ZAMARNU-979325 format. One record per residue: residue number from 1; chain; x, y, z of N, C-alpha, C in turn. Coordinates in steps of 0.2 Angstrom, whole numbers, padded with zeros to 4 digits. Atoms other than C-alpha are relative to their C-alpha. Layout:
// ZAMARNU-979325
[NUM, A, [X, Y, Z], [X, Y, Z], [X, Y, Z]]
...
// end
This chain:
// ZAMARNU-979325
[1, A, [0003, -0002, 0006], [0824, 0582, 0457], [-0005, -0005, -0003]]
[2, A, [0004, 0005, 0002], [0817, 0565, 0452], [-0007, -0001, 0003]]
[3, A, [0006, 0000, -0003], [0804, 0565, 0465], [-0005, 0005, -0002]]
[4, A, [0004, -0005, 0003], [0797, 0581, 0459], [-0003, -0001, -0007]]
[5, A, [0002, 0002, 0007], [0797, 0575, 0441], [-0005, -0005, 0000]]
[6, A, [0005, 0006, 0000], [0788, 0559, 0445], [-0007, 0002, 0003]]
[7, A, [0006, -0002, -0003], [0775, 0568, 0456], [-0004, 0004, -0005]]
[8, A, [0004, -0004, 0005], [0771, 0581, 0442], [-0003, -0005, -0005]]
[9, A, [0003, 0005, 0005], [0769, 0566, 0430], [-0006, -0003, 0003]]
[10, A, [0005, 0003, -0003], [0758, 0557, 0442], [-0006, 0005, 0000]]
[11, A, [0006, -0005, 0000], [0747, 0573, 0444], [-0003, 0002, -0006]]
[12, A, [0002, -0002, 0006], [0747, 0579, 0427], [-0002, -0005, -0005]]
[13, A, [0002, 0005, 0004], [0746, 0563, 0418], [-0001, -0007, 0003]]
[14, A, [0001, 0006, -0005], [0739, 0550, 0430], [0000, -0007, -0004]]
[15, A, [0000, 0006, 0004], [0737, 0537, 0416], [0007, -0003, -0001]]
[16, A, [-0007, 0002, 0001], [0756, 0536, 0415], [0004, -0003, 0006]]
[17, A, [-0003, 0002, -0006], [0760, 0532, 0433], [-0005, -0004, 0005]]
[18, A, [0004, 0005, -0004], [0753, 0517, 0442], [0001, 0001, 0008]]
[19, A, [-0002, -0001, -0007], [0763, 0520, 0458], [0007, 0004, 0000]]
[20, A, [-0006, -0004, 0000], [0778, 0530, 0464], [0004, -0002, 0006]]
[21, A, [-0005, 0001, -0006], [0793, 0527, 0475], [0005, 0006, -0001]]
[22, A, [-0004, -0006, 0000], [0802, 0543, 0479], [0006, -0001, 0005]]
[23, A, [-0005, 0001, -0004], [0819, 0543, 0487], [0003, 0007, 0001]]
[24, A, [-0003, -0006, -0001], [0825, 0559, 0496], [-0002, 0006, -0005]]
[25, A, [0003, -0005, 0004], [0813, 0570, 0486], [0003, 0007, 0002]]
[26, A, [-0003, -0007, -0001], [0820, 0588, 0484], [-0005, 0005, 0000]]
[27, A, [0005, -0005, -0001], [0804, 0597, 0486], [-0003, 0000, 0007]]
[28, A, [0002, 0000, -0007], [0795, 0602, 0502], [0004, 0004, 0004]]
[29, A, [-0004, -0004, -0004], [0807, 0615, 0508], [-0004, 0005, 0004]]
[30, A, [0003, -0005, -0004], [0803, 0627, 0521], [0001, 0007, -0002]]
[31, A, [-0001, -0007, 0003], [0801, 0646, 0519], [0006, 0003, 0002]]
[32, A, [-0007, -0003, -0001], [0818, 0649, 0526], [0004, -0001, -0006]]
[33, A, [-0003, 0001, 0006], [0824, 0641, 0510], [-0002, 0005, -0005]]
[34, A, [0002, -0004, 0005], [0814, 0652, 0500], [0003, 0007, 0001]]
[35, A, [-0003, -0006, -0001], [0822, 0667, 0508], [0007, 0000, -0003]]
[36, A, [-0006, 0001, 0002], [0839, 0660, 0503], [0001, 0000, -0008]]
[37, A, [0000, 0002, 0007], [0835, 0656, 0485], [0002, 0005, -0005]]
[38, A, [-0002, -0005, 0005], [0837, 0672, 0476], [0008, 0002, 0000]]
[39, A, [-0007, -0001, -0001], [0855, 0675, 0483], [0004, -0006, -0003]]
[40, A, [-0003, 0006, 0003], [0859, 0657, 0479], [0000, -0001, -0007]]
[41, A, [0001, -0001, 0008], [0853, 0659, 0461], [0005, 0004, -0003]]
[42, A, [-0005, -0005, 0002], [0864, 0674, 0459], [0007, -0003, 0001]]
[43, A, [-0007, 0003, -0001], [0879, 0665, 0466], [0001, -0006, -0005]]
[44, A, [-0001, 0005, 0005], [0876, 0650, 0455], [0002, 0003, -0007]]
[45, A, [-0002, -0003, 0006], [0876, 0661, 0440], [0007, 0003, 0000]]
[46, A, [-0006, -0003, 0000], [0891, 0670, 0445], [0006, -0005, 0001]]
[47, A, [-0006, 0004, -0002], [0902, 0656, 0452], [0000, -0006, -0005]]
[48, A, [0000, 0005, 0004], [0896, 0643, 0440], [0000, -0007, 0003]]
[49, A, [0000, 0007, -0002], [0899, 0624, 0441], [0003, -0001, 0007]]
[50, A, [-0003, 0001, -0007], [0910, 0626, 0457], [-0005, 0000, 0005]]
[51, A, [0005, 0000, -0005], [0895, 0631, 0467], [-0005, -0006, 0000]]
[52, A, [0004, 0006, 0001], [0885, 0617, 0460], [0003, -0006, 0003]]
[53, A, [-0004, 0006, -0003], [0898, 0604, 0465], [0000, 0001, 0007]]
[54, A, [0000, -0001, -0007], [0899, 0612, 0482], [-0007, -0002, 0003]]
[55, A, [0007, 0002, -0002], [0880, 0610, 0484], [0000, -0008, 0000]]
[56, A, [0000, 0007, 0000], [0882, 0592, 0479], [0004, -0003, 0006]]
[57, A, [-0004, 0003, -0005], [0896, 0589, 0492], [-0004, 0001, 0007]]
[58, A, [0004, -0001, -0006], [0885, 0597, 0506], [-0006, -0004, 0000]]
[59, A, [0006, 0005, 0000], [0870, 0587, 0501], [0001, -0007, 0001]]
[60, A, [-0002, 0007, -0001], [0879, 0571, 0501], [0002, -0002, 0007]]
[61, A, [-0002, 0001, -0007], [0886, 0573, 0518], [0005, -0005, 0001]]
[62, A, [-0006, 0004, -0002], [0899, 0562, 0527], [-0002, -0007, -0001]]
[63, A, [0001, 0008, 0000], [0890, 0545, 0526], [-0001, -0002, -0008]]
[64, A, [0001, 0002, 0007], [0888, 0545, 0507], [0007, -0003, -0003]]
[65, A, [-0007, 0003, 0002], [0901, 0533, 0499], [0003, 0005, -0006]]
[66, A, [-0004, -0005, 0004], [0914, 0543, 0489], [-0002, -0001, -0007]]
[67, A, [0001, 0001, 0007], [0910, 0534, 0472], [-0007, 0003, -0001]]
[68, A, [0007, -0003, 0001], [0891, 0540, 0474], [0001, 0007, -0001]]
[69, A, [0000, -0008, 0000], [0896, 0558, 0478], [0004, 0002, -0006]]
[70, A, [-0004, -0002, 0007], [0909, 0558, 0463], [-0005, -0001, -0006]]
[71, A, [0005, 0001, 0005], [0895, 0551, 0452], [-0004, 0006, -0001]]
[72, A, [0005, -0006, 0000], [0884, 0566, 0456], [0004, 0007, -0001]]
[73, A, [-0004, -0006, 0001], [0899, 0579, 0456], [0002, 0001, -0007]]
[74, A, [-0002, 0000, 0006], [0905, 0574, 0439], [-0004, 0004, -0005]]
[75, A, [0004, -0004, 0004], [0890, 0580, 0429], [-0001, 0007, 0002]]
[76, A, [0001, -0007, -0002], [0888, 0595, 0439], [0006, 0005, -0002]]
[77, A, [-0006, -0003, 0002], [0906, 0600, 0436], [0000, 0002, -0007]]
[78, A, [-0001, -0001, 0008], [0904, 0598, 0417], [-0006, 0004, -0003]]
[79, A, [0006, -0004, 0004], [0887, 0607, 0414], [0000, 0007, 0001]]
[80, A, [0001, -0007, 0000], [0883, 0625, 0411], [-0004, 0001, 0006]]
[81, A, [0003, -0001, -0006], [0878, 0632, 0427], [-0007, 0003, -0001]]
[82, A, [0006, -0003, 0001], [0863, 0640, 0419], [-0006, -0006, 0000]]
[83, A, [0004, 0005, 0000], [0855, 0623, 0418], [-0003, -0002, 0007]]
[84, A, [0003, 0000, -0007], [0853, 0620, 0437], [-0003, 0006, 0002]]
[85, A, [0003, -0006, -0002], [0849, 0638, 0439], [-0007, 0000, -0003]]
[86, A, [0007, 0000, 0003], [0834, 0636, 0427], [-0004, -0005, 0004]]
[87, A, [0004, 0005, -0004], [0829, 0620, 0436], [-0002, 0003, 0006]]
[88, A, [0002, -0002, -0007], [0829, 0628, 0453], [-0005, 0006, -0001]]
[89, A, [0005, -0005, 0001], [0820, 0643, 0446], [-0007, -0003, -0001]]
[90, A, [0006, 0004, 0001], [0806, 0631, 0440], [-0003, -0004, 0005]]
[91, A, [0002, 0004, -0006], [0806, 0621, 0455], [-0002, 0004, 0006]]
[92, A, [0002, -0003, -0006], [0805, 0634, 0468], [-0003, 0007, -0001]]
[93, A, [0002, -0007, 0001], [0802, 0652, 0461], [-0005, 0002, -0005]]
[94, A, [0004, -0001, 0005], [0792, 0651, 0446], [-0008, 0000, 0002]]
[95, A, [0007, 0001, -0002], [0773, 0654, 0447], [-0002, -0007, -0001]]
[96, A, [0002, 0007, 0000], [0765, 0637, 0450], [0005, -0005, 0002]]
[97, A, [-0005, 0005, -0003], [0781, 0629, 0457], [-0002, -0003, 0006]]
[98, A, [0002, 0003, -0007], [0779, 0617, 0471], [0006, -0003, 0003]]
[99, A, [-0006, 0002, -0004], [0796, 0615, 0478], [0000, 0002, 0007]]
[100, A, [0000, -0002, -0007], [0792, 0624, 0494], [-0006, -0003, 0004]]
[101, A, [0004, 0005, -0004], [0782, 0615, 0508], [-0008, 0002, -0001]]
[102, A, [0007, -0001, 0001], [0765, 0624, 0507], [-0003, -0002, -0007]]
[103, A, [0002, 0002, 0007], [0764, 0622, 0488], [0000, -0008, -0001]]
[104, A, [-0001, 0007, 0001], [0771, 0604, 0489], [-0005, -0004, 0003]]
[105, A, [0005, 0004, -0003], [0759, 0598, 0501], [-0007, 0000, -0004]]
[106, A, [0006, -0001, 0004], [0744, 0605, 0491], [0001, -0004, -0007]]
[107, A, [-0001, 0003, 0006], [0751, 0598, 0475], [0000, -0008, 0001]]
[108, A, [0000, 0007, -0001], [0755, 0581, 0482], [-0007, -0004, 0002]]
[109, A, [0007, 0002, -0001], [0737, 0579, 0488], [-0003, -0002, -0006]]
[110, A, [0004, 0002, 0006], [0732, 0578, 0470], [0002, -0006, -0003]]
[111, A, [-0002, 0007, 0002], [0742, 0562, 0467], [-0006, -0005, 0002]]
[112, A, [0005, 0005, -0001], [0730, 0547, 0465], [0003, -0007, 0000]]
[113, A, [-0003, 0006, 0000], [0742, 0533, 0464], [0003, -0002, 0006]]
[114, A, [-0004, 0002, -0006], [0750, 0523, 0478], [0007, 0003, 0000]]
[115, A, [-0007, -0002, 0000], [0766, 0530, 0484], [0004, -0002, 0006]]
[116, A, [-0005, 0002, -0006], [0781, 0526, 0495], [0006, 0005, 0000]]
[117, A, [-0006, -0004, -0001], [0792, 0540, 0500], [0005, -0003, 0005]]
[118, A, [-0006, 0003, -0004], [0809, 0536, 0507], [0005, 0006, 0002]]
[119, A, [-0005, -0005, -0001], [0820, 0549, 0516], [0005, -0003, 0006]]
[120, A, [-0005, 0002, -0005], [0836, 0543, 0525], [0001, 0005, 0005]]
[121, A, [-0001, -0005, -0005], [0841, 0552, 0541], [0006, 0005, -0003]]
[122, A, [-0005, -0005, 0003], [0851, 0568, 0538], [0008, -0002, 0001]]
[123, A, [-0007, 0002, -0002], [0867, 0563, 0547], [0000, -0004, 0007]]
[124, A, [-0001, 0003, -0006], [0871, 0550, 0560], [0004, 0003, 0005]]
[125, A, [-0005, -0003, -0005], [0880, 0555, 0576], [0007, -0002, -0002]]
[126, A, [-0007, 0001, 0002], [0899, 0556, 0573], [0002, -0007, 0003]]
[127, A, [-0002, 0007, -0002], [0906, 0538, 0573], [-0005, -0005, 0000]]
[128, A, [0005, 0005, 0000], [0890, 0529, 0572], [-0002, -0002, -0008]]
[129, A, [0002, 0002, 0006], [0884, 0519, 0557], [-0007, 0003, -0002]]
[130, A, [0007, -0003, 0002], [0869, 0527, 0547], [-0005, -0005, 0001]]
[131, A, [0006, 0005, 0000], [0852, 0519, 0550], [-0005, 0003, -0005]]
[132, A, [0005, -0002, 0005], [0839, 0520, 0536], [-0007, -0001, 0003]]
[133, A, [0007, 0001, -0002], [0821, 0522, 0539], [-0005, 0003, -0005]]
[134, A, [0005, -0003, 0004], [0805, 0527, 0531], [-0004, 0004, 0005]]
[135, A, [0004, -0004, -0004], [0795, 0541, 0538], [-0007, -0002, 0000]]
// end
């Protein structure tokens, strides 16, 4: 979420962003994600915070330290599910959204400041230590 927020800031208000470092930015999803979003939105509104917490658990994966995972789960468990539903609506589904890859690529090209994106590998092979890299 933060990567998209700072990218929007850098594009829409370039005088406020001299440079960017994004870590595992949540935008740039492929079109298969777009096909899932309406059903996920409906489930989020129906199931509430439990679905949001389950999403955090899947996103963190097995290599995330428990304390970090819990730090992300706690606010998701406590918030009204309408908040993440509205965020996802604005990020992926609303007119002008740039959460999906084609729109994200076009929008990111509008940034004029230096940037350093960082994405860790999805999951290391079972039993091996995670290796961090920059694409």
